[in-house]
C-alpha positions as MATLAB code, in Angstrom:
seq = 'MLNPAAFGLLVSVIAFHTEQSWWGAFGDLPAWSALLLFVGGYLVTDRVRKFPQVFAFFGTTSSCSW';
ca = [
     107.352   65.113  192.992;
     108.767   62.091  191.259;
     107.663   58.694  192.491;
     110.659   56.343  192.015;
     108.511   53.192  191.970;
     106.171   54.559  189.301;
     109.145   55.814  187.306;
     110.721   52.339  187.484;
     107.500   50.780  186.172;
     107.421   53.274  183.329;
     111.049   52.561  182.400;
     110.486   48.788  182.522;
     107.462   49.070  180.224;
     109.399   51.163  177.728;
     112.714   49.277  177.926;
     111.514   45.682  178.205;
     108.002   45.857  176.694;
     106.514   44.342  179.839;
     102.963   44.584  181.087;
     102.532   45.632  184.683;
      99.713   44.955  187.094;
      99.254   46.326  190.586;
      98.318   42.830  191.729;
     101.407   41.221  190.244;
     101.190   37.471  189.907;
      99.146   36.947  193.077;
      96.217   35.606  191.049;
      98.460   32.977  189.473;
      99.562   31.463  192.779;
      98.647   27.846  193.453;
      96.327   27.215  196.408;
      99.065   25.806  198.638;
     101.222   28.921  198.340;
      98.255   31.225  199.031;
      97.539   29.130  202.132;
     101.190   29.467  203.148;
     100.938   33.238  202.673;
      97.846   33.503  204.887;
      99.315   31.273  207.607;
     102.517   33.342  207.595;
     100.487   36.547  207.826;
      98.548   35.133  210.759;
     101.724   34.112  212.579;
     103.349   37.524  212.091;
     100.188   39.353  213.178;
      99.919   37.144  216.258;
     103.582   37.650  217.115;
     103.405   41.461  217.001;
      99.898   41.480  218.546;
      98.297   43.666  215.884;
      94.964   41.904  215.345;
      92.920   45.031  216.238;
      94.670   46.969  213.463;
      94.126   44.136  210.977;
      90.414   43.931  211.822;
      90.068   47.724  211.601;
      91.770   47.736  208.195;
      89.587   44.980  206.756;
      86.477   46.480  208.345;
      87.012   49.862  206.744;
      88.190   48.663  203.344;
      85.426   46.128  202.853;
      82.719   48.679  203.747;
      84.063   51.226  201.256;
      83.810   48.994  198.200;
      80.297   50.059  197.228;
];
């Protein structure tokens, strides 16, 4: 099957000579915007009451990084 997102990345690399990263520009963010991102994520998670799912996700992904 064709993945439209991957195909779009391929076309952008060929057409515009861009470099793509799965992380995007997240590493280039200033500290205040990263803090804003985390506070917004906390507020959304609190609003929809999904903290158990968030903790389960981080618990399983951090233990699999060996």
